[in-house]
C-alpha positions in Angstrom: 83.1 110.6 135.9 81.6 113.8 135.0 82.0 113.7 131.4 80.6 117.3 130.5 83.3 118.6 132.6 86.1 116.9 131.3 85.4 117.9 128.0 85.2 121.4 128.7 88.0 121.4 131.2 90.0 119.9 128.5 89.3 122.3 126.3 89.9 125.6 128.2 93.4 124.0 128.6 94.0 123.3 125.4 92.7 127.2 124.7 94.8 129.0 127.3 98.3 126.9 127.5 98.7 127.2 123.4 102.0 125.4 123.6 100.1 122.2 124.2 99.4 122.4 120.2 103.0 122.0 119.8 103.5 118.5 121.1 99.7 117.7 119.5 101.2 118.4 115.8 104.0 116.0 117.1 101.2 113.3 118.4 99.3 113.6 114.7 102.6 113.3 113.0 102.0 109.1 114.6 99.0 108.6 115.2 97.9 108.8 111.1 98.8 106.1 108.8 100.7 106.3 105.4 98.3 105.7 102.8 98.0 105.3 98.8 94.9 106.0 96.2 94.4 105.6 92.6 92.3 104.7 90.0 92.2 101.7 87.2 93.0 102.1 83.7 96.1 103.6 81.6 93.4 106.2 80.1 90.2 108.1 80.5 88.1 109.6 78.2 87.0 113.2 78.0 83.8 114.2 77.1 84.1 114.6 73.7 85.0 110.7 73.9 88.9 110.8 72.9 91.3 109.6 74.7 93.3 111.7 77.4 97.3 112.1 76.3 99.6 113.2 79.4 102.0 116.8 78.5 105.0 116.0 76.3 107.0 116.5 79.6 105.8 113.9 81.5 105.9 111.3 78.6 109.9 112.0 78.1 109.8 111.6 81.7 108.9 107.9 82.0 110.7 107.5 78.9 113.8 108.4 80.3 113.0 106.4 83.6 112.5 103.3 81.8 115.5 103.8 80.2 117.5 104.0 82.7 115.4 100.7 84.1 116.9 98.8 81.4 120.6 99.6 82.2 120.2 98.4 85.9 121.5 95.2 86.8 119.5 92.9 89.1 122.3 93.3 91.6 121.8 96.7 91.9 118.2 96.6 91.7 118.3 94.3 94.7 120.5 97.6 96.7 118.2 99.5 95.8 115.1 97.7 97.2 116.5 97.2 100.2 118.4 100.1 100.8 114.3 101.6 99.9 112.9 99.1 102.4 115.2 100.6 105.7 114.5 103.7 104.5 110.4 103.4 105.0 111.0 101.4 108.2 113.3 104.1 109.4 110.9 106.7 108.6 108.4 105.1 110.5 110.5 104.5 113.3 111.2 107.9 113.3 107.6 108.8 113.1 106.4 106.5 116.2 108.7 107.9 117.9 107.8 111.5 117.5 104.2 111.3 118.1 104.7 109.1 121.1 107.2 112.0 122.1 104.2 114.5 121.3 101.6 112.5 123.4 103.6 112.5 126.1 104.3 115.9 126.2 100.5 116.6 126.3 100.1 114.6 128.7 102.9 116.7 131.3 101.2 119.9 129.9 97.4 118.6 130.8 98.9 117.4 133.8 101.1 120.9 135.0 97.8 123.3 134.4 95.6 120.9 136.4 98.4 121.1 139.4 98.2 124.7 138.8 101.9 125.0 137.7 103.5 127.0 134.5 103.3 125.2 131.5 106.0 126.0 129.2 107.7 124.6 126.2 110.7 124.1 128.3 109.5 122.2 131.6 107.2 120.4 129.2 110.2 118.7 127.2 112.3 118.3 130.2 109.7 116.3 132.0 108.6 114.2 128.6 112.1 113.8 128.8 112.3 112.1 131.9 110.5 109.6 131.2 110.2 109.1 127.6 112.6 105.5 127.9 109.8 103.9 129.5 107.2 105.4 127.8 108.9 103.8 124.9 109.3 100.7 126.1 105.6 100.1 127.7 104.1 101.4 124.3 106.6 98.8 122.4 106.2 95.5 124.4 102.2 96.7 124.2 102.2 97.0 120.2 103.5 93.1 119.8 100.2 91.8 120.5 98.2 93.6 118.3 101.2 93.3 115.4 101.4 89.6 115.7 97.6 89.5 115.7 97.0 91.6 112.8 99.7 89.0 111.0 98.0 85.8 112.0 94.5 87.2 110.8 95.6 88.6 108.1 97.6 85.1 107.1 94.1 83.4 108.2 91.8 85.4 106.4 94.0 85.1 102.8 94.3 81.3 103.8 90.4 80.4 104.1 89.3 82.9 101.3 91.9 80.9 98.9 90.5 77.2 100.5 87.0 78.6 100.1 87.3 80.7 96.4 86.2 83.9 98.5 83.3 82.5 100.0 85.1 81.9 103.7 87.0 85.4 103.9 83.0 86.8 103.1 81.7 85.3 105.8 84.6 86.0 108.0 83.9 89.6 107.5 81.3 90.4 110.3 83.9 88.4 112.8 86.8 90.9 111.6 84.5 93.9 112.3 84.2 92.8 116.1 87.6 93.7 116.6 86.6 97.7 115.7 85.6 98.0 119.9 88.1 95.6 120.4 91.3 98.1 119.5 89.7 100.9 120.6 89.6 99.7 124.5 93.4 98.4 123.5 94.1 101.7 122.7 92.2 103.4 125.4 94.4 100.3 127.6 97.6 101.6 126.0 96.9 105.4 126.3 96.0 105.1 130.1 99.2 102.6 130.8 101.4 105.6 129.1 99.8 107.9 131.5 100.3 106.4 134.1 104.1 106.2 133.7 103.8 109.8 133.0 101.7 111.0 136.3 102.0 107.7 138.7 106.0 107.6 138.1 104.8 103.3 137.4 106.8 100.7 136.0 106.4 99.6 132.7 104.6 96.4 134.4 102.3 98.2 137.0 101.5 100.7 134.3 100.1 98.1 132.4 98.2 96.9 135.7 97.0 100.2 136.4 95.8 100.9 132.8 93.9 97.6 133.0 92.4 98.2 136.5 91.6 101.7 135.5 89.7 100.1 132.2 87.9 97.5 133.6 86.3 99.0 136.4 84.9 102.0 134.3 83.8 100.4 131.0 80.6 101.8 130.5 81.7 105.8 131.0 84.7 105.3 129.0 82.8 103.6 125.9 80.5 107.0 126.1 83.4 109.3 126.0 85.3 107.2 123.8 82.3 107.6 121.7 81.9 111.3 121.8 85.4 111.9 121.2 85.6 109.3 118.1 82.8 111.1 116.4 83.6 114.6 117.1 86.9 114.4 116.1 85.9 112.2 112.8 83.5 114.9 111.7 86.3 117.8 112.5 88.7 115.8 110.4 86.3 115.6 107.2 85.8 119.4 107.6 89.7 120.1 107.5 89.8 117.8 105.1 87.5 119.9 102.6 89.9 122.5 101.4 91.9 119.7 99.9 89.0 118.8 97.6 87.8 122.3 97.3 91.5 122.7 95.8 91.8 119.3 93.7 88.3 120.8 91.7 90.5 122.9 89.6 92.9 120.0 88.3 89.6 117.6 87.4 87.7 120.3 85.8 91.0 120.6 83.8 91.6 117.1 83.0 88.0 116.6 82.1 88.6 118.9 79.5 91.4 117.2 78.2 94.5 119.1 79.8 95.2 117.8 83.4 98.1 120.4 83.5 95.5 123.4 82.9 95.2 124.4 86.8 98.0 122.6 88.4 99.3 125.9 89.8 96.4 127.1 91.1 96.0 123.6 92.7 99.9 123.8 94.7 99.0 127.1 95.8 96.0 125.9 97.5 97.5 122.8 99.0 100.5 124.9 100.6 98.3 127.8 102.0 96.2 125.0 103.2 99.1 122.9 105.0 99.5 124.9 107.4 96.1 125.5 108.7 95.5 122.1 108.8 98.9 121.1 111.1 97.7 123.7 113.8 94.2 122.1 113.6 95.6 119.2 113.8 97.4 119.9 116.4 94.5 121.4 118.7 92.4 118.1 117.5 95.2 116.3 119.0 96.0 118.2 122.3 92.6 118.3 123.4 92.0 114.5 122.5 94.9 113.5 124.4 94.0 116.2 127.7 90.4 114.9 127.7 92.2 111.4 128.6 94.5 112.3 130.7 91.9 113.9 132.3 90.2 111.3 132.6 92.2 109.3 133.9 93.0 111.8 136.7 89.7 111.6 138.1 88.8 107.8 137.8 92.0 107.4 139.8 91.6 110.3 142.4 88.1 108.5 142.6 89.9 105.4 144.2 
């Protein structure tokens, strides 16, 4: 497998056929997991040693919420929690499907470009929709083992930590690190099986077998390609995150001076201006990554 040829061809395809960026943006939706960050403590000190006090509007807001919660019955709270959990689950499913459709669209577009066919939004959408049911079934089936394994590992990690007062859990950390390369390999296997459905029109079982054959017979070259793409996307992601860190600086400076709301408007404007740029850049990045894997699969299966 000619690594440089695949990487350069993938870039030429993505840059020439910018419609792939749209599907790349969709793919990025399902390729990221939500997270939260927070800090400890209920207040923090400024340079003068005085405790930071939130704005009066914010205090009234939380006070009103506290009063409202006191008047709510336990049954209403249970219903609200159930609705909230159901909404989160529905959002996760929708996001997963959108991301999967985006990846399928990029694969279809890359294959059309390789075949010298016209790459249009309509043609990509139509061909992707024709195979999407099998792609969903395949990815759902292949997602079950990692999910079940994750539950087992978490339960085992917590149980060992509780029985050994945390010592056993610390000893298991190096073992858990082994699952990083295994997870990467499983992700490549899943991608190849999905590409097999799109490119070769295989059934789910045949696509799984094809994906495993391609991966197991080309471990070295695929590991190198994965390393290049992972490191490249990691550094690009850091660059894309820089505008958000820069936008946070005025807010942090205002908080340090005792007025967290001082530069809030400027920060929000910076965030609003950065979001479209980040979306387009993410679309380019994810369309490039999926195109590279599609070309790698095509080259490896053509050599058989």
